[in-house]
N, C-alpha and C positions, 0 to 999 in steps of 0.2 A: 731268382723270383723277386719281383718288385715288392717293396714294403707298402702296406696299406696306407691310404691317405689319412692323415691325422688332422683333426680340427683343433686348433689351439684355443684353450680356455683361459689361460693366463700365461705370463711370460715364463718360458722354460718348461711348461708342463703340457703334455699332449694327451689325447683320449686314450691311446694304447697303454699309457703308463698309469692310468687312474683306476682305482678300485673303490668299492664301498657304495654308499647310498647314492652317489652321483649317477650311477647307472640307471636308476629309476626315473630320472628326469628326462622328459621327452618334449619335443617342440609342441607348442599349443597352436592348433589349427583353428582359425576363425572362419566360419562359414558366412559369406556375405553375398548379396546379389551382385551380378555383373552390372556395370554402370548403365547399360541399356535397359535392363529389366527394372532397375531402381528408378530410372527416369520415366518409364511408361506409366501414365496415369491410369490406364486400363488394367495394369497389373499382369501383363502378358509374360509368359516364360519364353522370352525371345530366343535365348540360346538353345532352349529345348526344341522349339519347332524349326529353328534354322538348321539344327543337326539333322533332322529327318529330311528337310528340303534338300540339303546338300547331298544327302545319300540317294536322292531321287525318289524317296517314298513320299509323294506329294499328298496323298490322302491321309497318311498318318501325321504328316506335318500340319495339315488343316485341322484334323481332329484334336491335336495337341493345342493348337492355337485357339480353337473355339471353346476350349475349357473355360477360358476367361472372356473371350470376345466373340459373340455370335454374328458379328457383322464385318468380317474381314475384307470383303470386296468393297464395301462402302468406305471402311476405314483406310483401305489402301489408296483411296482417292482423296479423302478430305482431311486425314490426320496431318498435323503439322510436324510429325516425326521428330520430336525433340530427342528421341532415343538415339538418333544418328549423330546428333551433336555431342552426346555423351560417350559414343562408341570409342573404345580403346584403339581400334584400328586407325582411327583418324589421326592419331599421334604418329603413326608410322607412314601411311600414305594417304588413304581416303577411307572414310567410314563405310561400313557395310551398308548396302542399299536395302535396309530392313523394310521400309515402306513399300518398295517396289516388289519385294518377294511376297509380302503380305497380300498385295493386290493380285499378284499372279496366283497364289494359292486360293484366294477367294474366287477369282474368275474361273480357275480350273475346277473348283468344286461345283460351281454353277453349271458349267459345261457338262460335267459328268454326273450331275444330278445327285450329289451326295446329300444324305439326310442325317439329321440328328437321331440318336438312338433314344427311343421313348423309355421312360422308367417302367420297370416290371410291376411295381406296386404303387397304389395310390394311398395318400395319407388321410384323405377325408377332410383336409383343411382347405378353406376357400379364401382367396386373396383378391382384392380389388385393386387395380392399378389405374390411376387417373392420368391419362396422357400416353401417347404412343410414340414419343420421341426416342432417342437413343437410350435414355435412362429407363423409361418405361419398358421398352422392348427387351433390354438386357435383364431387367428384374424379372420380367415374365419368363424369359428363357431359363434363368437359373432356378426360379421357383417351380417351373414345370418339370425340369429335370429331377427335382426332389420329390415329385409326385403330388404336388399341390394342385388344386383346381384354380386356374387363373382366368380372370376376366379383365380385359382392358376396355375402358370407356374413353372414347375420343370425340371431342366436339367438332372436329373438322370432317369434311367428306371423305378424306383418305388418311391412312396411317403414315407415320414417319415424322410427325412433329416438325421441328425446325430444319430437319434434314431435307424435308420435302418443300416446306414453305419459306425456308430461309437460305438455302443453298441453291445456286443456279444449276440448271440441267447440264450445262457444259462441264461443270465440276463433278456432278453426281447424276449420271443417267438414271432416269426413273425405272427403267427395266431392271437395273441392278438392285436398286432399293426395294422394288416390289418383290423380287425373287428372294432376297434375304429375309424380308418380313414374312413371306409366305412359308418359308422353312421353319420359322419360329412358331407360327400358327399351327403348322402340321403336328406339333407336339401336343396339341389339344387345347391350346390357348384360345379363348373366345375373344372376339373383337367386335365391339359395338360402336359403329361410326355415327356421326351426327348426334352424339349423345353427350350432353353437358351435365356434369355432376354439380349440383348447386349446394347440396348439404351433405357433407361427408358422413357425419354421425348418423343421420337419418338413413342414408344409403347403406351404411354398414349394418345397421340394425334391421332394416327391412329385408335385406337379402341374406342375412346370416354370414357375413364375411368375418373371418377370424382376424384379418389384418387388412390395412389399406396402405398402399404406397403412392405417395403424391409425386407426380413427375410432369407437372405442367411446365412447358417451356417459356422462355422469356420472349413473348410475342407482342408486347406492348412497347411501341417506340417512345423514346424520350423526345421531348420537343424543346425548342428554343424560341424566345420572343424576338421576332424580327419586325421592326416598325414597317407598317405598310404592307405586310405580307398578305398576298392574295391567296385565299384557300384553294382556288383552282390551279394556281401557279406553284403552290408549295405542297409537296408530298412527303411522306415518311418512307424510309428505306424498307421497312418491314412490309408495308402495304404494296410497294412496288414489286418486291421479290415475290410476294404472295400472288399478286395479280398475274405474274408470269406463268403460273401453273394453269391458267385458263387456256382456252383454245385460241384466244386472240391476244396479241401482245398489247401492253399498255401504250397509250398515246403520250409519248414524252416530248415529241418535237425533235428538232435538229440539235439545238444547243441545250445540253443537259448539265447543270451544275450540281455536284454532289458535295454536301457540306459535312465534313467529318474525316477522321483519319484511321478508322479501324478496318478490320477485314470486311465488314459489311459494306462499308463505303467503296472498297475496292471491287467487291462483287457486283454492286449496282453499276459502277462505272464500266466495268468490263462487259456486263450484260448489255448496257446501253450502246456500247461500241459495236457489239454483235448485231444490234438492231439498226445499225446505220447512223447512229447519232454521233455527235462530237462531244464527248464527256470531258468535263473539267472538274477536278477535285480541288476544293478549297479547304486548307487545314491551317490551324492557328500556330502550330509549332514547326520545327524543322523536320526533315526526313528522319534524322536520328531519333527524334522524340515520337515518331509516328507509332501508334500501337499495332498497326497492321504488320504482319510478318514481312520481312525484307524481300524474300523471294516473290511474294505476291505483288509487292509494289514494283519490283523489277519487271515482272511479267506484264503488268499493266502498262508500264512505260513503253515496253517493247511493242505492245499492241497498239500504241498510239493514244493512250489516255494521257491528258495533260494534268499537271498538278501545280497549284500556286501555294507554296509553303509560306508560313508567316503571314497569313491573311485571314481576315474574318469578315463575314457579311454584316453590314450595318443597316442596310435598307433594301426593301424590295417593293417599292411603290409602283414602279412601272412593270406591267405584266410581261414585258419582253426583255427586261434587264435588271441587274442588281448593282448595288454600290458596295464595294469592299474597301476595307482599310488595311494598310500594311502594318504588321506588328513587328516587335523586336523583343528578344528574350532578355530578362533582367539577370542579375547575378545568381538568382535561385532557379533559373530556367523557366520562369513563368512569362507568358506573352504579355506585352504591354503595348497600348496604342501609340502610334507615331503621329497621327494627324494627317497622314498622306493617304489620299483616296483615289480610286479609279472606278470606272464603270465597265461592267462585263455583260455581254449578251446572255440571256437565259430564257429559253422557252419554258423550262421546268427547273425548279430547285428541289432536290431530294435531300431531306435531313437524315443523316446517318450518325446520330449522336449517342447510340447505345439503346439497349432495351431493358425493360422491366418485366417482372412476372405480375400477372393480374392477381391482386390480393383479395378479390371479392370472395374467392373460395376459402382461403385460409383464415380470413377475418371472422368467419362464422364458426371456427372450431375453438371452443373454450379451452383455455389452458395451453394453447400453442404458443411457444416462445418465438416471437418474430423480431428481428433486428435488422434495420436498414433494408427492409423489403424482402428479406429472405428468412427461411425457417432454420432455427438452430437445431442441430442434430448431434448425436455422439458418433463415435467411430463405427458403430453398427447401423448408422442412418436412422436411429430411433429419435423421434421427437419427444417432448415432455409428456405427450398424451399416450397412454398405453394402447398398443395395437395400431398406432399410426406412425408410418415411416415417411421419409421424404428424400429426394435425390435430384440430380440433374441441376437445372437452372434454379430450382427452388431453394437450394442450400448454398452456403458460402463456397466460393471457388471460381476458377476460370470457366467461362462459358464457351466451351467448344465441345465437339462431338466426343472426343476421346475422354475428356474428364467426365 
């Protein structure tokens, strides 16, 4: 008979020879999130729903996934899936295709008509949500599951916020967005479109809301001063993407210059390419410094979008062309002018320099703590005003659908 394996504690002494209090010592197990779960801004239990998906129980996988995220079909298309970059499997061969599985589960649920289970009891509490973007819809979903009466008020003609008015249809088909929104509304959530809330405190008092969740998206474009800029010649990216929701495509012309280096700039350029234009992105820094995700940049380049890195627009006096200056990075990585200029054809210049939240609503709420254009909240999304919460683009953090 073989002797049991002995774990050495110190030189010359093994476990089988030890007696006394040492036998009460046991390993300390530390419960931590898997790196993919820890990385997910939506807080999904990725390993949990992947387990059910792997076993072929797709409905149970979807129901487990949607405990945290009610929009898996949308997220499976627009999420930047940073979870995959953190996946342990990537250290062995390749990361698990988490985002693709999420999209499959979301689409499978739509095809099979899966619905959320309505709560058995109502709490009698009423909550107003201002804005129907991903933050507003997610809050409505979680609150409705708890039995609260939820009303969403949206200033636009359709729900979805920046998912509808800021993400092109080629990335997020409106059929998918509409179906996932409808499933949330089926929980009893009320949606009032073309309704702008101008005074939160007055609205709260007039309709007897117990709480208000502010979820207005960053729909106001940042502008830049360009000498000689013609208003007809210069557009902002948010307006361009929003106009694509109409029945008629915006008239951008053949030569479209997009000024900026974020994901919105990429979206505009790729959309213009699909409309038959010849888009050119002008960005002040190098590709490595570009805030847009690298895979988005790579896809744009493969589709035929041109990019001039280390360049900035200096003049736009001629309605059919612009003047750009070559830049160079200093020792701190900041772009500096070189005095070298060239002229580029441009029927339209689209400014994609970032977005801000319209502060006209939050400026009217006494006691609300605002810093750098966003609302300060605690970890429970509470503002400094009792009964008022905020999330999404209105609070500090990255501005993408997952966050």
